[in-house]
C-alpha positions in Angstrom: -26.7 5.1 27.0 -27.7 6.7 30.2 -27.4 10.4 30.9 -24.8 9.6 33.5 -22.8 7.6 31.0 -23.0 10.5 28.5 -21.8 13.0 31.1 -19.0 10.7 32.1 -17.9 10.9 28.4 -16.8 14.5 28.8 -14.7 13.6 31.8 -12.9 11.0 29.7 -12.4 13.3 26.7 -8.9 14.5 27.7 -7.7 10.8 27.7 -8.6 10.3 24.0 -5.8 8.9 21.8 -4.2 10.8 18.9 -6.7 9.1 16.7 -9.3 11.3 18.4 -7.4 14.7 18.2 -9.0 15.8 21.5 -12.6 15.3 20.2 -15.4 14.1 22.5 -18.6 12.4 21.6 -21.4 14.1 19.8 -23.0 16.8 21.9 -20.8 16.3 25.0 -17.8 18.6 24.5 -15.5 20.3 21.9 -15.8 20.2 18.2 -15.5 17.4 15.6 -13.3 17.8 12.6 -15.1 19.3 9.7 -15.6 16.1 7.8 -16.8 14.2 10.9 -19.2 17.0 11.6 -20.4 17.0 8.0 -20.9 13.2 8.0 -22.7 13.3 11.4 -25.0 16.0 10.2 -25.8 14.1 7.0 -26.5 10.9 9.0 -28.7 12.7 11.6 -30.6 14.4 8.8 -31.3 11.3 6.7 -31.4 8.6 9.4 -30.4 5.8 6.9 -30.3 2.1 7.8 -27.0 1.7 5.9 -24.3 4.3 5.7 -20.9 3.9 4.0 -18.2 6.4 5.1 -15.0 6.4 3.1 -12.2 8.4 4.8 -8.5 8.3 4.1 -6.4 6.4 6.7 -5.5 8.6 9.6 -8.6 10.9 9.1 -10.4 9.7 12.3 -13.0 7.1 11.2 -13.0 5.6 14.7 -13.9 9.0 16.2 -16.8 9.4 13.7 -18.1 5.9 14.3 -18.0 6.1 18.1 -19.5 9.6 18.0 -22.4 8.2 16.0 -22.7 5.2 18.3 -22.9 7.5 21.3 -25.6 9.6 19.6 -27.7 6.5 18.6 -27.5 5.0 22.1 -28.3 8.3 23.8 -31.4 8.8 21.6 -32.5 5.2 22.1 -32.4 4.5 18.3 -30.3 1.4 19.2 -29.8 -0.5 22.4 -26.4 -2.2 21.7 -23.3 -2.0 19.4 -21.4 -4.7 17.5 -18.1 -3.7 16.0 -16.6 -6.1 13.4 -12.9 -5.6 12.8 -10.3 -7.3 10.5 -7.9 -8.5 13.2 -7.7 -9.5 16.9 -5.5 -6.5 17.6 -8.0 -4.1 16.0 -10.9 -5.7 17.9 -9.1 -4.9 21.2 -8.1 -1.4 19.9 -11.8 -0.7 19.2 -12.8 -1.8 22.7 -10.1 0.4 24.3 -11.1 3.4 22.2 -14.8 3.0 23.0 -14.1 2.6 26.8 -12.4 6.0 26.8 -15.8 7.6 26.0 -18.0 5.4 28.2 -19.0 2.8 25.7 -18.1 -0.7 27.0 -17.5 -3.4 24.4 -16.5 -6.9 25.2 -13.5 -7.9 22.9 -13.4 -11.4 24.3 -17.0 -12.3 23.6 -17.4 -15.9 22.2 -21.0 -17.1 23.1 -23.9 -16.8 25.5 -25.5 -13.8 27.2 -23.5 -10.6 27.4 -22.5 -9.2 30.8 -24.9 -6.4 31.9 -22.0 -3.9 32.2 -21.4 -4.0 28.4 -23.0 -1.9 25.6 -21.9 -4.5 23.0 -19.2 -6.6 21.6 -16.1 -6.3 19.3 -15.5 -9.3 17.0 -13.6 -10.2 13.9 -14.8 -11.0 10.4 -13.3 -14.5 10.8 -15.3 -14.9 14.1 -18.5 -13.9 12.4 -17.7 -16.3 9.6 -17.5 -19.2 12.0 -20.7 -18.5 13.9 -23.0 -16.2 12.0 -26.2 -17.4 13.7 -24.9 -16.6 17.1 -24.6 -12.9 16.0 -27.9 -13.0 14.2 -29.6 -14.1 17.4 -28.1 -11.2 19.3 -29.0 -8.7 16.6 -32.6 -10.0 16.6 -33.0 -9.8 20.3 -32.1 -6.1 20.7 -31.9 -3.1 18.4 -28.3 -3.1 17.2 -25.9 -0.7 15.5 -23.3 -2.8 13.6 -20.0 -1.0 12.8 -18.2 -2.8 10.0 -14.6 -1.6 10.1 -12.6 -1.7 6.9 -15.6 -3.4 5.3 -13.8 -4.3 2.1 -12.5 -7.3 4.2 -16.0 -8.7 4.1 -15.3 -9.5 0.5 -12.0 -11.3 1.3 -13.8 -14.6 0.9 -17.3 -15.6 -0.3 -18.0 -17.3 3.1 -17.2 -14.1 5.1 -19.5 -12.0 2.9 -22.3 -14.5 3.2 -21.8 -14.8 7.0 -22.0 -11.0 7.4 -25.2 -10.9 5.4 -26.7 -13.7 7.4 -25.6 -12.3 10.8 -26.4 -8.6 10.3 -29.3 -8.5 7.9 -31.8 -7.9 10.8 -29.7 -5.1 12.3 -31.4 -1.8 13.0 -28.5 0.3 11.7 -25.3 -0.6 9.9 -22.3 1.7 9.6 -19.6 0.6 7.1 -16.2 2.2 7.3 -13.2 2.0 5.0 -10.2 4.0 3.9 -10.0 2.0 0.6 -13.3 0.8 -0.7 -11.8 -0.7 -3.9 -10.8 -4.3 -4.3 -9.0 -6.0 -7.2 -11.6 -8.7 -7.4 -15.3 -8.5 -8.1 -16.6 -10.1 -4.8 -19.5 -7.9 -3.8 -19.1 -6.2 -0.4 -22.1 -6.7 1.9 -24.4 -3.7 2.7 -22.6 -1.6 0.2 -24.7 0.1 -2.6 -23.5 -0.2 -6.2 -24.5 2.3 -8.9 -24.3 1.6 -12.6 -22.4 4.2 -14.6 -22.9 5.2 -18.2 -20.5 2.5 -19.2 -22.7 -0.2 -17.7 -20.3 -1.0 -14.9 -21.4 -1.0 -11.3 -19.2 0.9 -8.8 -19.5 1.2 -5.0 -21.3 4.4 -3.9 -20.2 6.0 -0.6 -22.6 8.1 1.5 -19.7 10.4 2.6 -16.2 10.6 1.2 -13.2 12.3 2.7 -10.1 11.7 0.5 -6.4 12.1 1.1 -6.2 15.3 -0.9 -8.9 16.9 1.2 -7.4 15.6 4.5 -4.0 17.0 3.5 -5.4 20.4 2.7 -7.1 20.4 6.1 -3.9 19.4 7.9 -5.6 16.3 9.1 -2.9 13.9 7.6 0.8 14.3 6.9 2.2 14.9 3.5 4.1 11.8 2.2 7.5 12.0 0.6 8.3 8.9 -1.3 12.0 8.1 -1.8 12.7 5.5 -4.6 15.8 3.4 -5.0 17.0 1.7 -8.1 20.2 -0.4 -8.5 21.7 -3.4 -10.4 20.3 -6.8 -9.7 21.6 -10.2 -10.6 19.6 -13.4 -10.2 19.3 -17.0 -11.5 15.9 -17.9 -13.0 14.0 -21.1 -12.5 15.4 -22.3 -15.9 19.0 -21.8 -14.6 19.8 -18.6 -16.6 21.7 -15.8 -14.9 20.1 -12.4 -15.5 21.4 -9.0 -14.7 19.1 -6.0 -14.9 18.7 -2.5 -13.4 15.7 -2.1 -11.1 13.3 0.3 -12.9 14.4 -0.8 -16.4 11.5 -2.0 -18.7 11.2 -5.7 -18.2 8.6 -8.4 -18.4 6.3 -8.9 -15.4 8.2 -12.0 -14.4 11.5 -10.2 -14.7 10.3 -7.2 -12.7 9.1 -9.6 -10.0 12.4 -11.4 -9.9 14.5 -8.2 -9.8 12.2 -6.8 -7.1 12.7 -10.0 -5.0 16.4 -9.7 -5.5 16.4 -6.2 -4.2 14.5 -7.3 -1.1 16.9 -10.2 -0.4 18.5 -9.3 3.0 21.8 -10.8 1.9 22.2 -8.2 -0.9 23.5 -4.6 -0.6 20.3 -3.0 -1.8 18.3 -3.7 1.4 21.1 -2.7 3.8 21.7 0.5 1.8 18.0 1.5 1.9 17.7 0.7 5.6 20.8 2.8 6.4 19.3 5.7 4.3 15.9 5.3 6.1 17.6 5.4 9.5 19.4 8.6 8.5 16.1 10.0 7.5 14.6 9.0 10.8 17.4 10.7 12.7 16.7 13.9 10.8 12.9 13.7 11.5 13.6 13.0 15.2 15.4 16.4 15.5 11.9 18.0 15.3 9.8 15.0 16.4 11.8 13.3 19.1 9.6 10.2 19.4 9.2 9.5 15.6 9.4 5.8 14.8 10.0 3.8 11.6 8.5 0.6 10.3 9.6 -2.0 7.8 6.8 -3.9 6.1 8.2 -7.3 5.2 7.0 -10.0 2.8 7.4 -12.9 5.2 8.6 -13.9 8.7 12.0 -15.1 7.5 12.7 -11.8 5.8 11.3 -9.8 8.8 13.8 -11.5 11.2 16.7 -10.9 8.8 15.7 -7.2 8.4 15.6 -6.8 12.2 19.1 -8.2 12.4 20.3 -5.8 9.7 18.7 -2.8 11.7 20.5 -3.9 14.8 23.8 -4.1 12.9 23.3 -0.7 11.3 21.9 1.2 14.3 23.2 -0.6 17.3 19.6 -0.8 18.6 17.2 -3.7 18.7 14.1 -3.4 16.4 10.7 -4.5 17.7 9.8 -7.6 15.7 6.0 -8.3 15.1 5.1 -11.7 13.6 1.4 -12.5 12.9 1.4 -15.9 14.4 3.0 -14.8 17.7 0.6 -14.6 20.6 2.4 -11.5 21.9 2.3 -9.6 18.7 -0.6 -7.2 19.7 1.2 -6.4 23.0 4.4 -5.6 21.2 2.7 -3.2 18.9 1.2 -1.4 22.0 4.6 -1.3 23.7 6.2 0.1 20.6 3.4 2.7 20.2 4.0 4.0 23.7 7.8 3.9 23.7 10.3 6.1 21.9 12.1 3.1 20.2 13.3 3.7 16.7 12.3 0.7 14.6 9.6 -1.9 14.2 9.6 -4.7 11.6 6.3 -6.5 10.8 4.8 -8.8 8.2 1.1 -8.0 8.0 0.1 -7.0 11.6 0.5 -3.4 10.8 -0.8 -3.3 7.3 -4.0 -1.5 8.2 -6.0 0.0 11.0 -3.4 -0.3 13.7 -2.9 3.1 15.3 0.8 4.0 15.9 0.7 7.7 15.3 4.4 8.2 15.9 5.3 6.2 12.8 6.9 8.7 10.4 9.4 6.7 8.3 8.5 3.5 6.3 10.3 1.0 4.2 8.1 -0.9 1.7 9.9 -4.2 1.7 7.2 -6.5 0.3 6.4 -7.7 -3.2 2.6 -7.1 -2.7 1.7 -4.8 -5.6 -2.1 -4.2 -5.2 -3.3 -0.6 -4.9 -5.4 -1.7 -1.9 -2.4 -3.0 0.1 -0.2 -0.1 -0.9 -2.8 2.5 0.2 -3.3 0.7 3.6 0.5 0.3 4.1 1.1 4.0 3.4 -1.8 4.8 5.7 0.3 3.7 8.7 2.5 6.8 8.3 0.0 9.6 7.5 -1.7 10.1 10.9 -1.1 13.7 11.9 -0.5 14.8 15.5 0.5 18.4 14.9 0.9 20.6 11.9 4.1 20.3 9.9 4.9 16.7 10.5 5.9 14.8 7.3 6.0 11.1 6.4 8.8 9.5 4.4 8.3 6.1 2.7 11.2 4.3 0.9 10.4 2.2 -2.2 12.1 0.1 -4.8 11.9 1.6 -8.3 9.1 -0.6 -9.5 6.6 0.8 -12.1 3.5 -0.2 -10.2 4.7 1.3 -6.9 5.7 4.6 -8.5 2.3 4.8 -10.1 0.5 4.2 -6.8 2.8 6.8 -5.1 2.0 9.4 -7.8 -1.7 8.7 -7.4 -2.0 9.1 -3.7 -4.8 11.6 -4.1 -6.9 9.5 -6.5 -10.1 8.3 -5.0 -11.2 4.8 -6.2 -14.4 2.9 -5.9 -14.9 -0.9 -5.8 -15.8 -2.0 -9.4 -18.3 -4.9 -9.1 -18.4 -5.9 -12.8 -15.5 -6.9 -15.0 -14.9 -4.2 -17.6 -16.7 -4.9 -20.9 -14.7 -5.3 -24.1 -13.9 -2.0 -25.5 -14.6 -0.2 -22.2 -12.2 2.5 -21.1 -11.2 0.5 -18.0 -10.3 -2.6 -19.9 -6.5 -3.3 -20.2 -6.0 -2.8 -23.9 -2.9 -4.9 -23.8 -4.2 -7.9 -22.0 -5.2 -9.8 -25.1 -2.0 -8.9 -26.9 0.0 -9.9 -23.9 -1.7 -13.3 -23.9 -1.0 -13.7 -27.6 2.6 -12.8 -27.1 3.1 -15.3 -24.4 1.7 -18.0 -26.6 3.9 -16.9 -29.5 7.0 -16.9 -27.3 6.1 -20.5 -26.1 5.7 -21.7 -29.7 8.6 -19.9 -31.3 11.4 -19.6 -28.7 13.9 -22.3 -28.2 13.5 -25.0 -25.6 13.5 -23.2 -22.2 14.2 -26.4 -20.2 10.9 -26.1 -18.2 11.2 -29.8 -17.3 14.1 -29.3 -15.0 13.6 -25.9 -13.5 15.8 -24.6 -10.7 14.4 -22.5 -7.8 14.7 -18.7 -8.2 17.9 -17.5 -6.6 18.9 -13.9 -5.8 22.7 -13.5 -6.4 23.6 -9.9 -5.7 22.3 -6.4 -5.7 23.3 -2.8 -5.1 21.3 0.4 -4.5 21.2 3.7 -6.3 19.1 6.7 -5.0 16.7 7.2 -7.9 14.1 9.9 -7.3 11.7 11.6 -4.8 8.0 11.7 -5.5 5.7 14.2 -3.8 2.3 15.5 -4.7 2.3 13.8 -8.1 5.7 15.4 -9.1 9.2 13.8 -9.3 12.5 15.3 -8.2 16.2 14.4 -7.9 19.2 13.1 -9.8 20.4 9.6 -9.5 23.1 9.3 -6.8 25.1 6.7 -4.9 24.2 5.9 -1.3 26.1 8.2 1.0 26.6 10.9 -1.6 25.8 14.6 -1.1 23.0 14.4 -3.6 21.3 11.7 -1.6 21.9 13.5 1.7 20.1 16.6 0.2 16.8 14.6 0.3 17.5 12.6 3.4 18.1 15.8 5.3 14.8 17.5 4.5 13.5 18.9 7.9 10.9 16.8 9.7 8.5 19.7 10.3 7.3 21.4 7.1 4.0 22.6 5.7 3.0 20.8 2.4 3.8 23.8 0.2 7.2 24.2 1.9 8.0 20.5 1.0 7.3 21.2 -2.6 9.4 24.4 -2.7 12.3 22.7 -0.9 12.3 19.8 -3.4 12.3 22.1 -6.4 15.2 24.1 -5.0 17.3 21.0 -4.2 16.7 19.6 -7.7 17.6 23.0 -9.3 20.8 23.1 -7.3 21.7 19.5 -8.4 21.0 20.2 -12.1 23.3 23.3 -11.9 26.0 21.3 -10.2 25.7 18.5 -12.8 26.2 20.9 -15.7 29.5 22.0 -14.3 30.9 18.5 -14.0 33.1 17.1 -16.8 31.3 14.2 -18.8 34.0 11.8 -17.5 32.8 12.2 -14.0 29.2 11.3 -14.7 29.0 7.7 -13.7 25.2 7.7 -13.2 22.4 9.0 -15.5 22.6 12.8 -15.3 19.0 13.6 -15.9 16.4 14.9 -13.5 13.7 12.5 -12.4 10.8 13.9 -14.4 12.9 13.3 -17.6 13.7 9.7 -16.5 10.3 8.0 -16.7 10.2 4.3 -15.8 9.4 2.5 -19.1 6.0 0.9 -18.8 5.0 -2.7 -19.4 3.0 -1.4 -22.4 6.2 -0.1 -24.0 8.0 -3.3 -23.3 5.2 -5.2 -24.9 5.5 -3.1 -28.1 9.2 -4.0 -28.3 8.4 -7.7 -28.0 5.8 -7.4 -30.7 8.3 -5.5 -32.9 10.9 -8.2 -32.4 8.4 -11.0 -33.3 7.3 -9.1 -36.4 10.9 -8.7 -37.5 11.6 -12.4 -36.8 8.4 -13.3 -38.8 9.6 -11.2 -41.8 13.1 -12.8 -41.6 11.5 -16.3 -41.6 10.1 -15.6 -45.1 13.4 -14.1 -46.2 15.7 -16.8 -44.9 13.5 -19.8 -44.9 14.6 -20.7 -41.3 12.0 -21.5 -38.6 11.1 -19.0 -35.9 12.6 -21.1 -33.2 16.0 -21.3 -35.0 16.1 -17.6 -35.4 15.3 -16.9 -31.8 17.9 -19.4 -30.7 20.6 -17.8 -32.9 19.6 -14.3 -31.6 20.1 -15.5 -28.1 23.4 -17.1 -28.9 24.8 -14.0 -30.6 23.3 -11.3 -28.3 23.3 -13.2 -25.1 20.6 -13.0 -22.4 17.5 -15.1 -21.6 14.5 -16.1 -23.8 12.8 -13.1 -25.4 9.9 -13.4 -23.0 12.2 -12.5 -20.2 14.4 -9.9 -21.9 14.7 -6.3 -20.8 14.0 -3.4 -23.2 17.8 -3.0 -24.0 18.1 -6.7 -24.8 15.0 -6.6 -27.1 16.4 -3.5 -28.9 19.7 -5.3 -29.4 18.0 -8.3 -30.9 15.8 -6.1 -33.2 18.9 -4.4 -34.4 20.6 -7.7 -35.1 17.7 -9.1 -37.1 17.6 -5.9 -39.1 21.4 -6.3 -39.8 20.9 -9.9 -41.0 18.0 -8.9 -43.2 20.0 -6.0 -44.8 22.9 -8.4 -45.6 20.6 -10.8 -47.5 19.2 -8.1 -49.8 
């Protein structure tokens, strides 16, 4: 970069987006955030060819990367820059951010020589996957810095990883960025170093890490308040059985999935109640943050359209609808970002990297249950613009999601090897679960798998369940619209992290005191504070299923009847689905019934 370009950077510094928090390129003006400064100093000191920076969503990875690009161009370490991003929208966002500090990237580049006015290109992983040799030729012709944004996406498919290796192996410098370096698979991520631990398992090794906990302490990101909703669900299984269960009850994985899908069905009461509560929360936040916005992350386009209609019915205002296959999706995100509209509904366009700093309220209305997607989704709401802003995310009471919410501050690495047998990371119940599934298939009555019906959500309602913040849980169960629910929806939108904790503790204490004064006859919901109402885990459910099968096995010897006959009789007497789909309450009921039969025979 020329001296003139470098000096023009400082003149552009006051136009930087909230992602930059008023920071200019290295050595031109102002100060970087402490983590950005620390990462820059380490890079300049060590001058590595490859560098992996892991920083929580909202911390300012773009600022750090462009600061470094400016420094490397200015010192003639590199002559051009290539940015690789996960989506078309992010590619354009990178080009716009770079332009503000005098680095011109072509986001429309497809082939041929680059215009002389550009310092480089912005492309997608998919684009590199299609034409790796095109990018390799460019990298070989001039000294290049390659910025790999959200590099875990390079492991999305084997072909993408191989293409990145082929295209950028000759690069002079490679900077890898991610907010979430972990993946649920074992596809190696290109240009990431893996180190073997004492357990023999290789994990990704970052050169600089700045986690959510550190960013929260520094005031760089917002504290996140999670509001969880339970409720009664009723659905028809593929086998034609009607099942009723309470969201958050211990159930099999299949039953949890079906109850979860029932909750998210836009025709049921659960979704409309949660959207209404989220809109009330948004109204409260906007008293202190007038342009605060809200986002629903939907599972698919059909659901997204239905949620947008629900929001219009509830609020009287149109929601911005963003669908991934819509040519105008990127423009709509930009328009929403710069407006003061209340609601946006999206499928995956806003799952990561998209910078809409005014988003402060979210509804997690998708059945995706990977820690990677959850972290990236929540990352849309944590970008801080000024001290005291809080984020609120509404969730269904699903064990996996509550675990992710309570582990916001846990820093994970990408595990390259499958855990070895007996290793501490191995799921100790995986083998037992497999055995149980086989046992249920062999011993249960005919489930009618030959003529399965489609899954069908029948009805749902919502119950305010709990609030999670900073690893702790608060609140008593309450009906939508009740004073108890309003206590939490009405938390001020501007609070310091320690004030959030104190306020939640006070509100729960008040609710407990109020509950003790009520006559038992008035308690129509579980009158226990959240920390004493743990969601029963899949592990505990597995133990109940094992106990039932053990009891049935013992009764087989006592009665002389086959396993299948006993399971069929239990289902006839106790009601409910096959034991593989039972809730904890149904399993306990069947265990008690077998015990009763066995006692009678003695």
